[in-house]
C-alpha positions in Angstrom: 22.2 5.8 -12.3 21.4 8.0 -9.2 17.9 8.1 -10.3 17.6 4.4 -10.4 19.2 4.0 -7.0 16.8 6.6 -5.5 13.9 4.8 -7.2 15.0 1.4 -5.8 15.4 2.8 -2.3 12.1 4.5 -2.4 10.5 1.3 -3.8 11.9 -0.7 -0.9 10.8 1.8 1.7 7.2 2.1 0.4 6.9 -1.7 0.1 8.3 -2.1 3.6 5.9 0.5 5.0 3.0 -1.3 3.4 4.1 -4.7 4.8 4.7 -3.1 8.1 1.2 -1.8 8.2 -0.3 -5.1 7.2 1.8 -7.0 9.8 1.0 -4.6 12.7 -2.7 -4.7 11.7 -2.7 -8.4 11.6 -0.8 -9.0 15.0 -3.0 -6.3 16.5 -6.2 -8.1 15.5 -4.9 -11.6 16.4 -3.7 -10.3 19.9 -6.9 -8.3 20.4 -8.9 -11.5 19.8 -6.7 -13.4 22.0 -7.0 -11.0 24.9 -10.9 -11.0 24.3 -10.9 -14.8 24.6 -8.8 -14.7 27.7 -11.0 -12.2 29.4 -14.2 -14.0 28.4 -12.9 -17.2 29.9 -12.0 -15.5 33.3 -15.4 -13.8 33.3 -17.3 -17.0 32.5 -15.4 -18.8 35.4 -16.3 -16.0 37.8 -19.9 -16.1 36.7 -20.1 -19.7 37.3 -18.7 -19.2 40.8 -21.2 -16.4 41.5 -24.1 -18.3 40.3 -23.1 -21.1 42.6 -23.0 -18.9 45.6 -19.3 -18.3 45.8 -17.9 -21.8 45.1 -16.8 -23.4 41.8 -19.5 -25.8 40.5 -18.6 -29.3 39.5 -20.6 -32.5 38.5 -22.3 -34.2 41.3 -21.8 -37.7 39.7 -19.2 -38.9 37.2 -22.0 -40.3 35.0 -23.7 -36.9 34.8 -24.3 -36.2 31.2 -26.6 -33.1 31.6 -23.8 -30.7 30.8 -21.3 -30.8 27.9 -18.2 -30.5 30.0 -17.0 -31.1 33.4 -18.1 -27.7 34.5 -21.7 -26.3 33.8 -20.2 -22.8 32.6 -20.1 -21.2 29.2 -17.5 -22.6 26.8 -17.4 -25.9 28.7 -15.7 -27.6 25.8 -12.6 -25.5 26.0 -9.2 -27.1 26.5 -9.1 -26.0 30.1 -12.4 -27.8 30.9 -11.0 -31.0 32.5 -11.7 -32.9 35.7 -8.6 -31.0 37.2 -9.9 -27.6 36.3 -11.7 -27.2 39.7 -8.3 -27.9 41.6 -6.4 -25.6 39.3 -8.7 -22.5 39.8 -7.6 -20.4 42.6 -10.2 -17.9 44.1 -11.9 -16.6 47.2 -15.4 -15.1 47.8 -16.9 -12.8 50.3 -20.7 -12.3 51.2 -21.7 -8.8 52.4 -25.0 -7.6 53.8 -26.9 -4.7 52.7 -24.7 -2.5 55.1 -21.6 -3.9 53.4 -20.8 -5.8 56.6 -19.0 -9.2 56.1 -21.3 -12.3 56.6 -18.9 -15.0 55.3 -15.4 -15.5 53.8 -14.3 -18.5 51.7 -10.5 -18.6 51.3 -10.2 -22.4 51.2 -9.3 -22.3 47.4 -6.4 -19.8 47.6 -3.2 -19.6 49.6 -2.1 -16.1 48.7 -4.7 -14.5 50.9 -5.7 -14.8 54.5 -9.1 -13.8 55.6 -8.0 -10.3 56.5 -6.1 -9.9 53.3 -9.1 -11.0 51.3 -11.4 -8.6 53.1 -9.0 -5.8 52.4 -8.6 -6.7 48.8 -12.4 -7.0 48.4 -12.8 -3.5 49.6 -10.6 -2.2 46.8 -12.9 -4.2 44.4 -15.9 -2.8 46.0 -14.8 0.8 45.4 -14.4 0.1 41.7 -17.3 1.6 39.5 -17.2 -1.5 37.4 -19.0 -4.7 38.2 -16.0 -6.7 36.7 -12.4 -5.9 36.3 -8.8 -6.8 37.0 -6.4 -5.7 39.8 -2.8 -6.4 40.7 -1.0 -7.6 43.9 2.7 -7.7 43.6 3.3 -9.7 40.4 0.0 -11.5 40.4 -3.0 -10.4 38.4 -6.7 -11.1 39.8 -10.0 -10.7 38.4 -13.0 -9.6 40.3 -16.7 -9.7 40.0 -19.3 -7.9 42.2 -23.0 -9.0 42.4 -25.8 -7.3 44.3 -28.9 -9.3 45.1 -32.5 -7.8 45.4 -32.2 -7.7 49.2 -29.1 -5.4 49.0 -26.6 -8.1 50.0 -23.5 -8.5 47.8 -21.2 -11.3 46.7 -17.6 -10.5 45.6 -15.6 -13.2 43.7 -11.8 -12.7 43.3 -10.0 -15.2 41.0 -6.3 -15.6 40.3 -5.8 -15.1 36.6 -2.0 -14.6 36.6 -1.4 -17.6 34.3 -4.0 -16.4 31.9 -2.3 -13.1 31.6 1.2 -14.7 31.5 0.0 -17.0 28.5 -1.4 -13.9 26.7 1.8 -11.9 27.3 3.9 -14.8 26.1 2.0 -15.1 22.9 2.0 -11.4 22.4 5.8 -11.4 22.9 6.2 -14.3 20.4 3.9 -12.7 17.9 5.8 -9.4 18.0 9.2 -11.1 17.6 7.6 -13.2 14.7 6.4 -10.1 13.0 9.7 -8.3 13.5 11.6 -11.1 11.8 9.1 -11.5 9.0 9.5 -7.7 8.2 13.4 -8.1 8.3 13.2 -11.2 6.1 10.8 -9.4 3.7 13.2 -6.3 3.5 16.1 -8.6 2.8 14.3 -10.6 0.1 12.9 -7.5 -1.5 16.2 -5.7 -1.5 17.7 -8.8 -3.2 14.9 -8.9 -5.8 14.3 -5.2 -6.2 16.7 -5.0 -9.2 14.3 -7.4 -11.1 11.2 -5.7 -9.9 12.3 -2.3 -11.4 14.0 -3.8 -14.5 10.9 -3.0 -16.6 11.0 0.6 -15.6 14.8 0.8 -16.0 14.4 -0.6 -19.5 11.7 1.9 -20.4 13.7 4.7 -18.8 16.8 3.7 -21.1 14.5 3.4 -24.1 13.0 6.8 -23.4 16.5 8.4 -23.1 17.5 6.7 -26.4 14.3 8.0 -28.0 14.8 11.6 -26.8 18.4 11.5 -28.0 17.4 10.1 -31.5 14.3 12.3 -31.8 16.5 15.4 -31.0 18.9 14.2 -33.7 16.2 13.4 -36.3 14.6 16.8 -35.6 17.7 18.8 -35.6 18.9 17.5 -39.1 16.0 18.9 -41.1 15.9 22.1 -39.0 19.7 22.7 -39.6 19.2 22.2 -43.4 16.2 24.6 -43.4 18.0 27.1 -41.3 21.1 26.9 -43.6 19.2 27.3 -46.8 17.1 30.1 -45.4 20.3 31.9 -44.3 21.9 31.6 -47.7 18.6 32.9 -49.4 18.3 35.8 -46.8 21.9 37.0 -47.5 21.2 37.1 -51.1 23.7 34.4 -52.1 21.3 32.4 -54.2 21.0 33.1 -57.8 17.6 33.6 -59.1 17.8 30.5 -61.3 18.8 28.4 -58.1 16.0 29.8 -56.0 13.5 27.1 -56.9 16.0 24.4 -56.0 16.7 25.9 -52.6 12.9 26.3 -52.1 12.4 22.6 -52.9 15.1 21.5 -50.5 13.4 23.6 -47.7 10.0 22.2 -48.5 11.4 18.6 -48.6 13.1 19.0 -45.2 9.9 20.6 -43.7 7.7 17.8 -45.0 10.2 15.2 -43.5 10.0 17.0 -40.2 6.2 17.2 -40.3 5.9 13.5 -41.1 8.5 12.8 -38.2 6.4 14.9 -35.7 3.2 13.2 -36.9 4.7 9.7 -36.4 5.8 10.6 -32.9 2.4 11.8 -32.0 0.8 8.7 -33.5 3.2 6.5 -31.5 2.3 8.4 -28.3 -1.4 7.8 -28.8 -0.8 4.1 -29.6 1.3 3.8 -26.3 -1.6 5.4 -24.3 -4.3 3.5 -26.1 -6.1 6.7 -27.1 -6.5 6.2 -30.8 -10.0 7.3 -31.3 -10.9 5.3 -34.4 -13.6 2.8 -34.9 -12.7 -0.8 -35.5 -14.2 -2.7 -38.5 -13.8 -5.8 -40.6 -10.8 -5.3 -43.0 -10.0 -7.7 -45.9 -6.2 -8.0 -45.4 -5.5 -9.5 -48.8 -7.3 -6.7 -50.6 -5.6 -4.1 -48.4 -2.2 -5.7 -49.2 -2.8 -5.5 -52.9 -3.7 -1.9 -52.7 -0.6 -1.1 -50.6 1.6 -2.9 -53.1 0.2 -0.9 -55.9 0.9 2.3 -54.0 4.6 1.1 -53.6 4.9 0.0 -57.2 6.8 3.2 -58.4 9.4 2.6 -55.6 9.7 -1.0 -56.6 10.0 -0.1 -60.2 12.8 2.3 -59.5 14.9 -0.4 -57.8 13.7 -3.0 -60.3 12.1 -5.1 -57.4 9.7 -7.9 -58.4 6.7 -7.8 -56.1 4.3 -10.7 -55.8 1.1 -10.9 -53.6 -0.3 -14.4 -53.0 -2.7 -16.1 -50.6 -6.4 -15.7 -49.9 -9.0 -13.2 -48.7 -9.0 -13.0 -44.9 -10.9 -10.5 -42.8 -9.5 -8.9 -39.6 -11.3 -6.9 -37.1 -9.3 -3.8 -36.4 -8.6 -0.1 -37.2 -8.2 0.2 -40.9 -5.7 3.1 -40.7 -3.4 1.3 -38.3 -3.5 -2.0 -40.2 -2.7 -0.1 -43.5 0.2 1.6 -42.0 1.5 -1.7 -40.5 1.4 -3.5 -43.7 2.7 -0.4 -45.7 5.7 0.0 -43.4 6.7 -3.6 -43.6 6.4 -3.8 -47.4 8.1 -0.3 -47.8 11.1 -1.5 -45.8 11.3 -4.7 -47.8 11.7 -2.6 -51.0 14.1 0.0 -49.4 16.4 -2.5 -48.0 16.2 -5.0 -50.9 18.9 -5.5 -53.4 18.7 -4.0 -56.9 16.6 -6.4 -58.9 15.5 -8.3 -55.9 12.2 -9.9 -55.1 9.5 -9.2 -52.6 6.7 -11.8 -51.9 3.7 -11.1 -49.6 1.5 -14.0 -48.5 -1.8 -13.5 -46.8 -4.0 -16.3 -45.3 -5.3 -18.2 -42.3 -3.1 -20.4 -40.1 -3.5 -22.4 -37.0 -1.8 -19.5 -35.1 -4.4 -17.1 -36.6 -4.6 -14.7 -39.5 -1.2 -14.1 -40.9 0.8 -11.9 -43.4 4.3 -13.0 -44.3 6.5 -10.5 -46.0 9.7 -12.1 -47.6 12.4 -10.2 -49.4 15.8 -10.9 -50.8 17.4 -7.8 -49.3 20.5 -7.1 -47.1 19.2 -9.0 -44.2 19.5 -8.3 -40.5 22.2 -9.4 -38.1 21.0 -12.1 -35.7 21.8 -10.0 -32.6 19.9 -7.0 -34.0 16.5 -8.6 -35.0 15.0 -7.7 -31.6 16.0 -4.1 -32.0 14.6 -3.2 -35.4 11.3 -2.3 -33.8 12.9 0.2 -31.6 12.2 3.9 -32.4 14.6 5.5 -34.9 16.6 2.2 -34.9 18.1 1.4 -38.4 20.2 -1.6 -39.2 22.9 0.3 -40.9 23.2 2.7 -37.9 24.0 5.6 -40.2 20.8 7.6 -39.7 21.4 8.8 -43.2 18.4 10.0 -45.5 19.4 7.9 -48.4 16.5 5.5 -47.9 14.1 8.2 -46.5 11.6 7.6 -43.8 11.5 8.6 -40.2 12.8 5.4 -38.5 9.5 5.1 -36.7 7.6 2.9 -39.1 8.4 -0.5 -37.5 7.7 0.9 -34.0 4.1 1.4 -35.2 3.8 -2.1 -36.5 4.4 -3.7 -33.1 1.3 -2.1 -31.6 -1.2 -4.1 -33.9 0.0 -7.6 -34.2 2.4 -10.3 -33.0 5.6 -10.2 -34.9 8.1 -12.9 -35.7 11.3 -12.0 -37.6 13.5 -14.5 -39.4 16.6 -13.1 -41.3 20.0 -14.0 -42.6 22.5 -11.3 -43.2 23.1 -10.8 -47.0 20.3 -13.3 -47.9 17.0 -11.7 -46.9 14.4 -11.3 -44.3 11.0 -12.8 -43.6 8.6 -10.9 -41.3 5.3 -12.5 -40.0 2.5 -10.5 -38.8 0.0 -12.6 -36.7 -3.4 -11.1 -36.0 
């Protein structure tokens, strides 16, 4: 369980980091665009003032329709472009001659600066290497624009953009808090749902543990027998007339182990989808009859009556896999049938698709165990004995090639449908 807890924590951590990167990236992009839009609006307004000789332009007449908005500046259809915009914009402008001597000062549209303060502030802007930029005075923010004319004279425009920066900082603050709470909410939700998210992995891990335990048991049994028989023979405790019997037992256990290892390798390849065999059209009816013929001796020993009915149906698949699927189902129907019982195999087309139905009158399967019969090494009798033979992997192979439906009643028999 410690592994599951560590996996859950790591899963939540990695998912949170991924969401954190996405949220930070999104907020960074949104706020960068917001800042660019705010700066563009300030620069556009100062450009309009500069082009108008140091004063904010406005329409000469109310019925003027030559410009899209109230102000002939870029972005004139913005929400800020209203008849009141000229009265809301606070700025001052200073004209300088080619020797940087002041020729005129316009501070009528701002109250935070006197003429002397405006001149002192403009000198700071004049020393800046950039033609446009932002400066701060106390808590206020101001944008400036320097323009030099062909005759060497200059115009400096300084505009109050404190409210623009305040709006941007407010949006930035809200967006950061919004992102923070989104991440917290995501972590809480994901922590709550993480058990469901890793449930398939937990199921596979538990199945893997059962598989390793059962595989160890199944491999240990024949190895123990082989080791025991070989030790007796090595110590000379076997009579010469019994030597053949011991050899046959060793050979039988070794063959069982080889078959088991082969089935494990085959299941592994099926799980990985790496079975390198070509698909072809296979007649399911003909294949079923051939399989039943191969199982005739087993059925005869237990006096099982076997019948194959239906019609010829072709299925496009891997012949070897299809053969093993049908063989395993039919073999189990004989092994777990009652003495003198009956096995019926129907092959044909249905609305659901091509289908094979295998019906027996055997021991049946408890209702709460029908979903487990396709687990590796699982046996209904839970004895893991060798009375019925086999490796316990046959039905695990079946589920890789078809949809399966099981209908069984304990003590009455079982019906298994393979749908292709």
